[in-house]
Wavefront OBJ file of the C-alpha trace (Angstrom):
o trace
v 20.330 91.306 28.654
v 21.563 89.852 24.802
v 20.331 91.254 21.440
v 18.999 87.461 21.256
v 16.610 87.542 24.447
v 15.366 91.400 23.710
v 14.059 89.780 20.120
v 9.928 89.243 20.255
v 10.010 85.793 18.752
v 6.284 84.215 17.450
v 6.493 79.756 17.782
v 2.779 78.380 15.865
v 1.894 75.234 13.835
v 2.624 72.620 16.432
v 1.723 71.966 20.094
v 3.040 74.285 23.177
v 2.795 72.123 26.935
v 0.611 74.663 28.813
v -1.631 74.292 31.904
v -2.344 78.105 31.057
v -4.049 76.599 27.816
v -3.938 72.637 27.484
v -4.729 72.997 23.327
v -2.380 75.938 22.502
v -0.621 75.625 19.337
v 1.639 78.783 19.402
v 3.291 80.749 22.151
v 5.212 84.405 21.921
v 8.701 84.664 23.687
v 9.574 88.372 24.413
v 12.425 89.364 26.188
v 13.084 86.426 27.746
v 10.138 85.448 28.682
v 7.012 83.655 28.217
v 4.481 86.159 26.881
v 1.394 84.686 25.521
v 0.182 81.130 24.532
v -3.064 80.647 22.637
v -4.427 78.927 19.453
v -3.100 79.173 15.874
v -5.888 81.888 14.748
v -5.177 84.195 17.798
v -1.209 83.801 16.782
v -2.714 86.345 13.448
v -2.781 89.193 15.664
v 0.991 88.915 17.012
v 2.626 88.003 13.050
v 3.284 91.605 12.189
v 4.969 92.725 15.031
v 6.992 89.850 16.126
v 10.779 89.989 14.937
v 10.968 86.249 13.608
v 8.748 83.737 13.659
v 8.900 80.066 13.798
v 7.355 77.530 12.352
v 7.009 74.380 14.616
v 6.003 72.126 11.974
v 3.186 69.847 14.370
v 6.336 69.722 17.037
v 5.674 69.592 20.700
v 7.226 72.862 22.763
v 8.043 72.316 26.718
v 9.578 73.420 29.562
v 13.167 72.488 29.249
v 14.525 70.031 31.366
v 16.271 70.457 34.428
v 18.689 68.537 35.587
v 19.138 68.701 39.814
v 22.063 67.024 40.268
v 24.808 66.191 37.938
v 29.273 66.458 38.201
v 29.544 68.674 35.003
v 33.464 67.996 35.037
v 33.041 64.812 35.233
v 30.446 64.293 32.760
v 32.450 65.557 30.138
v 35.457 63.454 30.854
v 33.515 60.565 30.298
v 32.318 62.321 26.792
v 35.792 63.267 25.933
v 37.342 60.252 27.525
v 37.675 56.384 28.610
v 33.833 55.815 29.506
v 33.495 51.778 30.434
v 29.744 52.172 31.378
v 29.138 49.559 27.949
v 31.711 46.881 28.959
v 30.304 43.705 28.632
v 33.268 41.272 30.581
v 36.447 42.904 32.608
v 38.043 41.836 29.396
v 36.948 43.694 27.378
v 37.143 46.398 30.297
v 40.823 46.125 30.192
v 41.192 46.241 26.647
v 39.093 49.954 26.266
v 41.634 50.592 28.704
v 44.565 49.489 26.506
v 43.552 51.579 23.818
v 42.656 54.391 25.455
v 46.367 54.418 27.016
v 47.593 54.114 23.671
v 45.342 57.014 22.735
v 46.303 59.582 25.089
v 50.869 59.299 25.456
v 50.427 63.081 26.429
v 47.909 62.861 29.691
v 49.958 63.095 32.663
v 47.303 60.869 34.519
v 45.101 59.143 32.002
v 41.010 59.160 33.430
v 38.203 56.797 32.566
v 35.251 55.903 34.298
v 32.039 53.114 34.614
v 33.094 50.104 35.351
v 30.637 47.980 37.176
v 32.038 44.529 37.567
v 28.376 43.151 39.308
v 27.285 43.285 35.745
v 30.133 41.464 34.317
v 30.536 37.497 34.126
v 32.347 36.593 37.656
v 31.464 40.120 39.258
v 35.428 40.462 39.666
v 36.874 44.437 39.701
v 39.860 44.772 37.715
v 43.503 44.286 39.602
v 45.848 46.544 40.065
v 48.195 44.092 37.836
v 45.572 43.917 35.170
v 45.765 47.985 35.337
v 49.003 48.365 35.227
v 49.911 45.691 32.336
v 47.075 47.823 30.340
v 48.704 50.611 31.239
v 52.273 50.151 30.581
v 53.290 51.282 33.784
v 51.188 54.991 33.788
v 48.846 56.381 36.668
v 45.289 55.799 35.683
v 41.744 56.584 37.892
v 39.158 54.608 36.979
v 36.034 55.088 38.827
v 32.998 52.695 39.580
v 29.550 53.697 37.781
v 28.027 55.261 41.081
v 31.998 57.194 41.714
v 32.361 55.836 45.554
v 34.843 53.339 44.418
v 37.969 53.649 42.388
v 40.690 50.689 41.045
v 44.169 52.742 40.303
v 47.342 51.690 39.117
v 50.515 51.208 41.051
v 51.757 54.224 39.534
v 49.041 56.810 40.948
v 49.327 55.441 43.936
v 52.762 56.479 44.010
v 51.916 59.608 43.818
v 50.303 60.249 46.767
v 52.494 59.963 49.850
v 50.621 58.121 52.320
v 47.595 56.579 50.565
v 47.756 53.369 52.035
v 47.567 54.116 55.725
v 44.219 55.902 54.550
v 40.758 54.209 55.683
v 39.486 52.853 52.447
v 42.540 51.386 51.460
v 42.687 47.773 50.270
v 46.291 46.117 48.456
v 44.477 45.082 45.633
v 40.653 46.208 45.424
v 38.279 48.956 44.554
v 40.061 52.038 46.761
v 37.094 53.666 48.941
v 36.688 56.333 51.917
v 39.649 58.308 52.583
v 41.454 56.678 50.385
v 39.300 57.056 47.110
v 38.919 60.646 48.056
v 43.092 61.148 48.253
v 43.521 59.197 44.781
v 40.526 61.179 43.417
v 42.649 64.487 44.420
v 45.080 63.679 42.863
v 44.136 62.353 39.347
v 41.686 65.569 39.064
v 44.676 67.749 40.191
v 46.281 66.740 36.773
v 43.868 68.389 34.433
v 44.556 71.405 33.160
v 42.154 74.181 32.904
v 42.062 73.997 29.503
v 41.219 70.474 29.978
v 38.349 71.135 32.342
v 37.418 74.319 30.367
v 36.744 71.287 27.229
v 34.854 68.529 29.356
v 32.560 71.046 31.067
v 31.952 72.451 27.544
v 31.214 68.859 25.924
v 28.646 68.093 28.983
v 26.526 71.563 28.680
v 26.462 70.769 24.777
v 25.141 67.006 25.616
v 23.138 68.409 27.926
v 21.603 71.461 25.506
v 20.992 68.808 22.711
v 18.994 66.875 25.265
v 16.398 69.502 26.092
v 17.636 70.218 29.559
v 17.331 74.134 30.131
v 19.746 74.215 33.781
v 21.959 71.542 35.360
v 22.437 71.477 39.130
v 26.211 70.968 39.861
v 26.769 69.212 42.761
v 30.259 70.576 43.777
v 32.491 70.148 47.182
v 36.105 69.804 48.265
v 35.653 65.821 48.386
v 34.380 66.068 44.324
v 35.958 68.516 41.947
v 37.490 71.592 44.118
v 36.875 75.335 43.895
v 38.250 75.735 40.643
v 35.835 73.531 38.913
v 32.953 74.760 40.784
v 34.060 78.790 39.973
v 35.310 78.338 36.030
v 32.039 76.302 35.930
v 29.845 79.286 36.568
v 31.983 81.904 34.539
v 31.302 79.846 31.665
v 27.817 79.504 32.023
v 27.089 82.932 32.792
v 29.402 83.718 29.216
v 28.406 81.595 26.997
v 25.499 80.467 25.356
v 24.486 77.397 26.895
v 22.263 75.732 29.978
v 21.654 77.481 33.397
v 24.051 75.728 36.279
v 22.964 76.432 39.318
v 25.908 75.218 41.887
v 26.049 73.745 45.140
v 29.175 73.255 47.348
v 29.110 70.618 49.859
v 31.175 71.189 52.662
v 29.440 71.405 56.648
v 28.786 74.812 57.696
v 29.448 76.287 60.979
v 28.934 79.320 61.257
v 28.662 82.770 59.433
v 32.169 82.693 58.238
v 31.498 79.282 56.085
v 28.351 80.712 54.963
v 29.842 83.797 53.491
v 32.604 81.525 51.614
v 29.618 79.507 50.303
v 28.658 82.916 48.690
v 31.425 83.896 47.688
v 32.002 80.482 45.349
v 28.609 81.548 43.512
v 26.784 78.510 45.007
v 23.446 78.709 45.925
v 23.866 76.757 49.241
v 25.480 74.671 51.342
v 24.108 71.151 49.907
v 24.537 68.106 47.511
v 27.176 65.944 47.969
v 27.988 66.280 51.708
v 28.462 62.486 52.268
v 26.304 61.136 55.084
v 27.067 58.026 53.457
v 28.318 56.318 50.284
v 27.115 54.050 47.708
v 24.993 50.321 47.828
v 26.873 48.850 44.467
v 30.318 50.052 46.902
v 29.253 48.268 49.697
v 29.483 52.295 51.380
v 25.855 53.496 51.816
v 24.633 52.799 55.437
v 21.983 50.042 56.600
v 20.175 49.670 59.806
v 20.742 45.657 58.696
v 23.833 44.232 57.545
v 24.086 43.527 53.481
v 23.153 41.048 52.496
v 26.473 39.711 50.648
v 28.850 41.160 52.928
v 28.703 40.986 56.749
v 28.786 44.726 57.703
v 26.277 48.182 57.371
v 28.690 50.611 55.362
v 29.853 53.458 56.648
v 27.908 56.245 58.214
v 29.446 59.887 58.081
v 27.614 62.370 59.334
v 25.661 61.466 62.508
v 22.105 63.379 63.699
v 23.999 65.763 65.717
v 26.716 66.884 62.407
v 23.982 67.246 60.564
v 21.587 69.277 62.898
v 24.505 71.603 63.347
v 24.902 72.598 59.501
v 21.347 72.060 59.090
v 21.102 74.975 62.118
v 24.346 77.466 60.838
v 22.553 76.962 57.328
v 19.394 77.963 58.070
v 20.589 80.549 60.008
v 22.598 82.265 57.935
v 19.792 82.029 54.650
v 21.552 79.073 53.294
v 20.018 75.811 51.376
v 21.257 72.831 53.028
v 20.966 69.382 52.215
v 23.020 66.094 52.131
v 24.143 62.843 50.250
v 22.014 59.966 52.066
v 20.962 56.879 50.355
v 21.155 53.288 52.796
v 18.284 53.761 55.678
v 20.113 54.349 58.365
v 22.025 57.529 56.505
v 18.441 59.051 55.885
v 17.388 58.273 59.724
v 20.539 59.968 60.889
v 19.895 62.835 58.325
v 15.972 63.333 59.283
v 16.957 63.190 62.804
v 19.270 65.850 62.809
v 17.097 67.978 60.834
v 14.232 67.617 63.054
v 16.758 68.265 66.367
v 17.705 72.171 63.776
v 13.819 72.482 63.534
v 13.281 71.778 67.452
v 15.465 74.682 68.322
v 15.075 77.542 65.217
v 11.135 75.919 64.999
v 9.924 74.261 62.723
v 8.550 76.693 59.689
v 12.079 77.946 59.633
v 13.495 74.901 58.738
v 10.333 74.427 56.061
v 10.804 78.023 54.343
v 14.498 76.870 53.895
v 13.540 73.960 51.420
v 16.909 71.798 52.331
v 17.446 68.843 50.233
v 17.768 65.290 50.851
v 19.923 63.805 47.559
v 19.331 59.922 46.206
v 17.182 58.974 49.259
v 16.832 55.774 47.914
v 16.676 53.637 50.906
v 13.303 55.520 52.604
v 10.827 53.571 55.508
v 7.604 55.221 56.092
v 8.857 56.854 58.930
v 11.600 58.176 56.891
v 8.859 59.961 54.166
v 6.918 61.304 56.788
v 9.355 62.748 58.332
v 10.485 64.742 54.086
v 6.716 65.556 54.522
v 6.926 67.497 57.720
v 10.440 69.111 57.844
v 9.450 70.508 54.336
v 12.476 68.174 52.187
v 13.177 67.957 48.706
v 13.760 64.152 47.434
v 16.545 65.024 44.622
v 16.407 61.517 43.148
v 17.433 59.671 40.107
v 14.458 57.520 38.600
v 17.582 55.747 36.000
v 19.119 54.301 39.728
v 16.069 52.058 39.070
v 16.480 51.315 35.760
v 19.692 50.459 35.622
v 19.731 48.306 39.409
v 16.245 47.336 40.598
v 14.468 44.281 39.941
v 14.445 41.370 41.656
v 17.660 40.181 39.807
v 19.849 43.539 39.726
v 22.534 45.022 41.326
v 20.297 46.107 44.248
v 19.040 42.660 44.873
v 22.309 41.768 45.403
v 23.644 43.599 47.831
v 20.187 44.005 49.962
v 17.893 40.651 48.648
v 14.793 40.989 46.639
v 12.860 41.743 49.357
v 14.544 44.731 50.956
v 15.513 45.860 46.902
v 11.963 45.971 46.714
v 11.145 49.066 49.015
v 14.134 51.251 47.149
v 13.125 54.739 45.490
v 9.446 54.580 46.525
v 8.354 57.614 44.231
v 4.161 57.022 44.468
v 5.045 56.990 48.210
v 6.548 60.435 48.595
v 4.165 61.729 46.079
v 1.391 60.794 48.459
v 2.757 62.390 51.454
v 2.636 65.512 50.022
v 7.489 65.599 49.142
v 8.621 67.755 46.342
v 10.755 66.000 43.675
v 13.457 66.985 41.801
v 14.400 64.257 39.089
v 18.232 64.967 37.815
v 20.497 61.743 36.501
v 23.602 62.327 38.990
v 25.568 62.039 35.673
v 28.250 60.370 35.278
v 26.576 57.961 37.267
v 23.871 57.463 34.325
v 23.587 59.334 31.548
v 22.013 62.700 30.879
v 18.451 61.525 29.423
v 15.523 63.110 30.650
v 12.691 61.686 28.852
v 14.256 58.172 29.948
v 13.977 59.414 33.022
v 10.116 59.924 33.384
v 9.927 56.883 31.624
v 11.688 55.003 34.546
v 9.692 56.686 36.657
v 6.307 55.724 35.067
v 7.648 52.460 34.832
v 9.501 51.578 37.783
v 11.029 48.631 38.233
v 8.379 47.600 41.476
v 4.927 48.339 40.216
v 3.625 49.995 43.534
v 6.197 52.514 43.407
v 5.457 54.005 39.725
v 3.768 57.600 39.461
v 2.432 59.250 36.232
v 3.808 60.023 33.297
v 2.782 63.765 33.800
v 4.195 63.978 37.699
v 7.368 62.513 36.572
v 7.408 65.119 33.909
v 6.575 68.252 36.240
v 9.592 66.142 39.006
v 12.060 66.737 35.684
v 11.266 70.503 34.932
v 8.859 71.877 37.399
v 10.370 70.203 40.514
v 14.273 71.598 39.425
v 13.475 75.392 39.951
v 11.063 74.588 43.095
v 14.633 72.870 44.569
v 16.258 76.251 44.030
v 13.557 78.076 45.450
v 11.475 79.303 42.649
v 7.954 78.503 42.074
v 7.234 80.599 39.034
v 9.211 78.595 36.404
v 9.373 75.210 34.692
v 6.179 75.812 33.294
v 4.851 77.970 30.176
v 2.768 80.968 30.974
v 2.826 84.310 30.654
v 5.361 85.605 33.333
v 7.896 82.496 33.290
v 11.859 82.708 32.025
v 11.358 81.164 28.757
v 13.193 77.977 28.809
v 11.598 75.643 26.484
v 12.716 72.487 23.915
v 10.717 72.004 20.618
v 10.589 68.088 20.473
v 9.794 65.710 17.466
v 7.449 63.397 18.981
v 4.496 60.865 18.111
v 0.986 61.209 18.750
v 0.361 62.865 22.783
v -1.623 61.316 25.358
v -2.397 62.293 28.519
v -0.652 59.193 29.991
v -0.631 56.839 33.320
v 1.454 53.725 34.137
v -1.341 51.984 34.392
v -2.376 51.175 30.711
v -6.561 51.502 31.839
v -5.950 55.049 32.038
v -4.029 55.191 29.174
v -6.765 54.254 26.983
v -9.348 56.772 28.010
v -7.240 59.560 28.910
v -6.142 60.672 25.083
v -10.051 62.121 24.976
v -9.613 66.127 24.809
v -12.324 66.365 26.562
v -10.241 66.030 29.940
v -8.829 69.158 29.359
v -5.040 68.627 30.173
v -2.188 69.197 28.143
v -0.561 65.781 25.904
v 3.240 64.285 26.481
v 4.639 61.849 24.262
v 4.239 58.224 24.421
v 6.573 56.566 26.627
v 5.855 53.464 27.237
v 8.621 50.712 26.972
v 10.180 50.434 23.751
v 8.488 53.352 22.433
v 10.422 55.622 20.799
v 11.919 58.780 22.379
v 10.847 62.264 21.448
v 13.702 63.733 19.877
v 15.580 67.352 20.778
v 15.272 69.816 18.045
v 15.718 73.166 19.369
v 17.147 74.848 23.219
v 15.765 77.839 24.474
v 16.805 79.101 27.925
v 16.429 82.259 28.784
v 15.029 83.438 25.364
v 18.137 82.862 23.633
v 18.699 79.377 21.938
v 21.686 76.991 22.782
v 21.010 74.096 20.295
v 19.132 73.373 16.931
v 19.816 70.187 15.567
v 21.369 69.954 12.067
v 19.177 69.236 9.386
v 18.978 65.766 8.726
l 1 2 3 4 5 6 7 8 9 10 11 12 13 14 15 16 17 18 19 20 21 22 23 24 25 26 27 28 29 30 31 32 33 34 35 36 37 38 39 40 41 42 43 44 45 46 47 48 49 50 51 52 53 54 55 56 57 58 59 60 61 62 63 64 65 66 67 68 69 70 71 72 73 74 75 76 77 78 79 80 81 82 83 84 85 86 87 88 89 90 91 92 93 94 95 96 97 98 99 100 101 102 103 104 105 106 107 108 109 110 111 112 113 114 115 116 117 118 119 120 121 122 123 124 125 126 127 128 129 130 131 132 133 134 135 136 137 138 139 140 141 142 143 144 145 146 147 148 149 150 151 152 153 154 155 156 157 158 159 160 161 162 163 164 165 166 167 168 169 170 171 172 173 174 175 176 177 178 179 180 181 182 183 184 185 186 187 188 189 190 191 192 193 194 195 196 197 198 199 200 201 202 203 204 205 206 207 208 209 210 211 212 213 214 215 216 217 218 219 220 221 222 223 224 225 226 227 228 229 230 231 232 233 234 235 236 237 238 239 240 241 242 243 244 245 246 247 248 249 250 251 252 253 254 255 256 257 258 259 260 261 262 263 264 265 266 267 268 269 270 271 272 273 274 275 276 277 278 279 280 281 282 283 284 285 286 287 288 289 290 291 292 293 294 295 296 297 298 299 300 301 302 303 304 305 306 307 308 309 310 311 312 313 314 315 316 317 318 319 320 321 322 323 324 325 326 327 328 329 330 331 332 333 334 335 336 337 338 339 340 341 342 343 344 345 346 347 348 349 350 351 352 353 354 355 356 357 358 359 360 361 362 363 364 365 366 367 368 369 370 371 372 373 374 375 376 377 378 379 380 381 382 383 384 385 386 387 388 389 390 391 392 393 394 395 396 397 398 399 400 401 402 403 404 405 406 407 408 409 410 411 412 413 414 415 416 417 418 419 420 421 422 423 424 425 426 427 428 429 430 431 432 433 434 435 436 437 438 439 440 441 442 443 444 445 446 447 448 449 450 451 452 453 454 455 456 457 458 459 460 461 462 463 464 465 466 467 468 469 470 471 472 473 474 475 476 477 478 479 480 481 482 483 484 485 486 487 488 489 490 491 492 493 494 495 496 497 498 499 500 501 502 503 504 505 506 507 508 509 510 511 512 513 514 515 516 517 518 519 520 521 522 523 524 525 526 527 528 529 530 531 532 533 534 535 536 537 538 539 540 541
C-alpha cells in the first residue's frame, strides 16, 4: 500500500452519493477504503484526527465509474493519432489522412480510426486508390468506427503475404473477417513498445480525467496481442491511474488453456471472443437478411463451440464471455450456454457470472435466457445515441421496425439481467455521464431506464461483472474509488418528466444525481481517486 493510500482524508462541504446516508455531506477515507459517510455536523469529530481535509465547496462525490468494455491501446492511438470520427465527408477524411501522413514521416505504418461512410454524402468508403494517393504510397491501416472492417493502402497489403486469398478480402472495398485480422496484425505489429506505452498512458489519463476508476480491457489474439495486454496490466499496476481488469478472448478447451489465461493476468476468457461481427460492417449474424444487403452476416461460433468454451471455463473456475450482436449470434450464445448448464448444472453456470458483450439484437426469448443463465449484459448505450432512431445506421441496415427492437435495456432490467455499461472505446468515446444519459433517453422510449438505474449499471454494475458485490458504492468498507464533480442541482430523476417534477423532494430518501436531460451540461470531473490514491486533479481554471 502506498503512502497516499495509508493517509486518512476527510472530504466535507458537498454532497456524497451514498445509500448509507442519502443526505450525506461528508466522507472519511482511510487505508484505501471508505471509513465513514455522514453529515457535516458529525464530520467535526473527525477533523482533528485526519491527515488531510478537502473542502468540497459544494461539489458532488460519487463512486468512480467503471467502463466495462475498452480497447486501451487503440483508444490511446486514436487520442494521439489519426481520428476520423468527426469527418463529415469523404473528402474531409482524405484530407485528414493526407495531413497525418505528412506529420508522421517516421511511422512505418500509419494508423487511423473512426471513419463512418454511413454518415457521409454518397455513403462510400475511401477507395484504395484514393488512400494510396493521400499517403504517397505508404502503408496505412484505417478502421471503420466499429473496428470490424478497415480500408488499407496497397503498401500495407504488400506486407501481408497471402492476404488476397483470405475470407473477407475485397479488391477495392473494406476488408472484413480473416483478411481484416491479418492486416490488423501487421499494422499493430509495427507499433513499438514505446509507442504502445505512450498510447496506453494517454487512454488511462483520459479515463481518469472523466471520473473513470476502472476499465475492463477486452484483449485477444485477434485484437491486440499478449504483449499489449501484459504491458497494459504492468503499466496500470506500476503507475497511478484507473484500475485495469483484463479479459483475454481466446477459446478454452481445457486446463492448459485456462492456465495460460491466468498467466496473462486476465480475469477471464471473455470480452471480444467473436460469435459474430458488427451491424455497420454487415458482419453481425442475423436470423433474417439485412435490409440493405442480401445476406445474414457471419457466425464465427456455433452453439456447440460456445458450450465447449463455457464448460471448460466453468470447470476451471474462469469467467467466460462472448461478443454477440446479431440476433442469430445471441441465440447461438444462449443455446450454447444452456447446453453447458445441462451438463454442469444451472447453479454452477450462474455462479460463474459469464458475460455477453454488446447483445444489441435481443428477443424476448434471449432476454429470458440471460436471466435464466445468470448472464451479465455488458452493453454500450452510446451505440443507440450514435446509430439508433428511424434515420440512423441501425435503420439503414435492418429497417426501422427491426431497428426499434435494439438495445432493450428496460426489458433486461425487468427480467433481472445484470447490466454493466461501457463505451467499447474507441468505437464510441469514453464518456460516462453521456452514457448514462444515452440509456435514460434511449431513442426508442420503451427501452429507456431511469438515470439511477443507468448510473448503477455504470458504477456498481461493472464491479459485479467481475464478481465483486462490495464495490462501486460509497459505504463503509467499500474501496475508496470515487470522483468529485462540479455540477448543477441534483434530482432524483427518471426519464419520465412527471417523475422528475416531484422526485426532487428530499423526503424520497434517495441520493440525488445531476440533471441529465438532453442539452443539459454534463458534470465536470474535479478529482478522481482509486483505492484512496488520487489519480487525477483538474488544474485550476
